[in-house]
Phi, psi and omega in degrees: 000124179255121187225139177280168182299125180300137179250144179252107191249119178243128180233143181288340175267136175239116184287342183281323182237026185301314179272007188274138177268359180296136180246009181255081177254029183287142174288329187233146176301324181289344174290337186306329186249011190265316181203162175297144179263136178252122173303127175198148177264123183242124178219163169248124187215158181214145163279137195216158168232123186198173180269169182296330180291320177297320181294318183302319184289319182292328179294331186269013167234027170097002175277150172229163171242151172230100190069229176255024173258122176252151184198154170224154189278150166268105185299340188266333189245344180278159181279348177224128177284128188245114183250137173288137183229135179222155178209177172214171187301319185296336181263353177269115181268108186293127185263170174304315181307310182299317175304323178287321180295312180295313183293331174292317177294317175303310176303333180280321185262336183208076189284347174279354182296133183300145183289153182290158173300145182310129180059030176236157170218128187227115182296340183298333176299332174297316183293316184289326179299320178290324179293323188270344187293143173260358189254326193244135173208162176230153181229129180263135179208157179303151177298114182197164184275149165209152180303318181304313176298310187298319176300320180289320181301309184293322180294321180292314183292323180288314187281315190272317189256001177053036168294151175290127182305327186288344178273345185268097189244163171300324183297311188296322180293319176298307184302322182282317195232004174236325176288143179221161176264024187264149176296153184307319180303324180280326176295316183278317182074196172222178185288334185286329177297311181290326175299321174295344178268356174290136189314308184300347183254005185293329186272002180255164174272107186240165175294125185279143176289136171227114181149170178286133192218141176255125164258110179272128181262132179235136176233114187057048179058016178259137180286122182237355179195153170224131172251117177265118191222147168254128172264125188233170187295324179272356184163192182249128182242125183284121184266307185193155177223132180243134171224154183281123176301343178287343186252019179312326184294345176274355181047053189294331176296316179288321181298310182308317175296324179287326178295317185283337173287319172298320173299316174306314176300316189280334177268349174090018167285139190287319194229154169239113182269121185268009182094232184244139170262129189228099183302327183280001184242114174307324180293341180261346186289342182299335181302329182297338184285348170274355183069200177103200189237153180240133181279120171274107184299321187286313176283343187054058180221136169274119173259142175301138183312312183290345174290324185246355181311323180292334179285339184276351187307141177059025171079022188281162171286144176233142172220115185289137171229157172269123181307133179090348174278141179272133180239139168294112186268019174248359182223155168280168183286144177297152176229144177239357175077012179222120182282155174235166174279154187301321179300332178266006185262167175291348186274340187311121175066024177246151175292129178262155172224169180254112184264010180307317176297323184295328185264304193267356175253012184255117184294337182290322177299312182297313186296323178295322179299317178292328180287319180299317177304317186295318176301309183300321179292314188272327188256344187230009182050054176243078180293165175288148176259174185269144169036253195284346184254008174268124177266148170301162173292341179232125166214120183301133174088009172235176183298125179286157183296322178302333183283327174300304180302319180299316182297326175297313182291330180268355181081012167294318174250134168203184188300343181271359178293127196244138174233157178259128183231152181250103181243117184053039175080010175241124180277143182207163177260132178230137169270154183303318185298340183261006186261159170284167177302320180294323179292317176304315178295327178290321179293321175301318180294319172304316175306315180303312189272334185242345181096162188290310184298317179293320181305316176296342182261343184272168174260117189263121180267111185272338186232000000 
């Protein structure tokens, strides 16, 4: 895994709440009276190259990708909380709206399909309608550019998202939805993988696709939608969905989610990742209709959506706690970089409370983090970095500073800790003890955002 130095990026524009008149974008209730809030999107991001397996792990600690750029939000300082959400068919309770979308689509593409039994609904009819339709088909192919795809993308961005036509270029389309961080072997795949994605092969035991993919929707041989998805070891990740505004009546966005849920179920993928759930963004709240789980970055636990939904109200930060449990209110939660399921956690079948305020609204926790940073600087030559590569003392969901200090004090981290770096195009190994203070701080930032084990295994691009 080759990764550039993590950047701490703050922008005044936020695409999630841009059109909202709401002025209550605080992560915590205690922030309401502290200072006027300025809308801003705050992320930690890096340009990277890695395998689908490595991205799968990163996605499950809160990262997402845009092209070959990976990022996670600073949930405390950004104006919108971005949470990883995943689901599966057994967790999705089909609503009346879902049934209407499916029935309308079936009527459009395969009107001769025998009607369902009265007062019954069978999702299997969606699969059968696609198999029998002479008008509708989809094609799975590697993520790549074509003039046909770009024309649809531009029409969608201008009509649905009100983008300036001059800002929608072939380059931006390729960078956003065609470029990937994955090796060429995974991007291209092989014929067996793509044959296994054909509808008629879903019921057979086929070689699973692993890699970035475009599923192109055709109606009467016209491209009407593109689903940009990553097939990963633990499931299918939705990257972006483009649809022709002329076919808005088919509700293709909702339909694609149901189609992909069914595909995951039939092909044996464990999870369907819907991207990010953003309570502050009406366009993103539809994802809760698919059920599933939300990732608590601080506890590193996937919670059933209905268990933590009350904590998400008004776009607040949530950190789950078990009622009656005693928490050390002077430290952030320890991190190991690998999430677990709710059923396997200490929270299973316990009443939950939100302890985000106890940690991130607590002056003692902030002061302790500031003291630890000073100790790291004076005793271990970990100075503060300049501007865009400097991380705050507190960021929910990354390794807390006290844990870094504890690793130094217990010998888990020392001057013999070695990383692989790329300097002037040459890979080499360097120990912390042989680095300048600035380089040591950069390595500590890598450890904070990616974890100790991943940092020791990756190739760090210093320049």
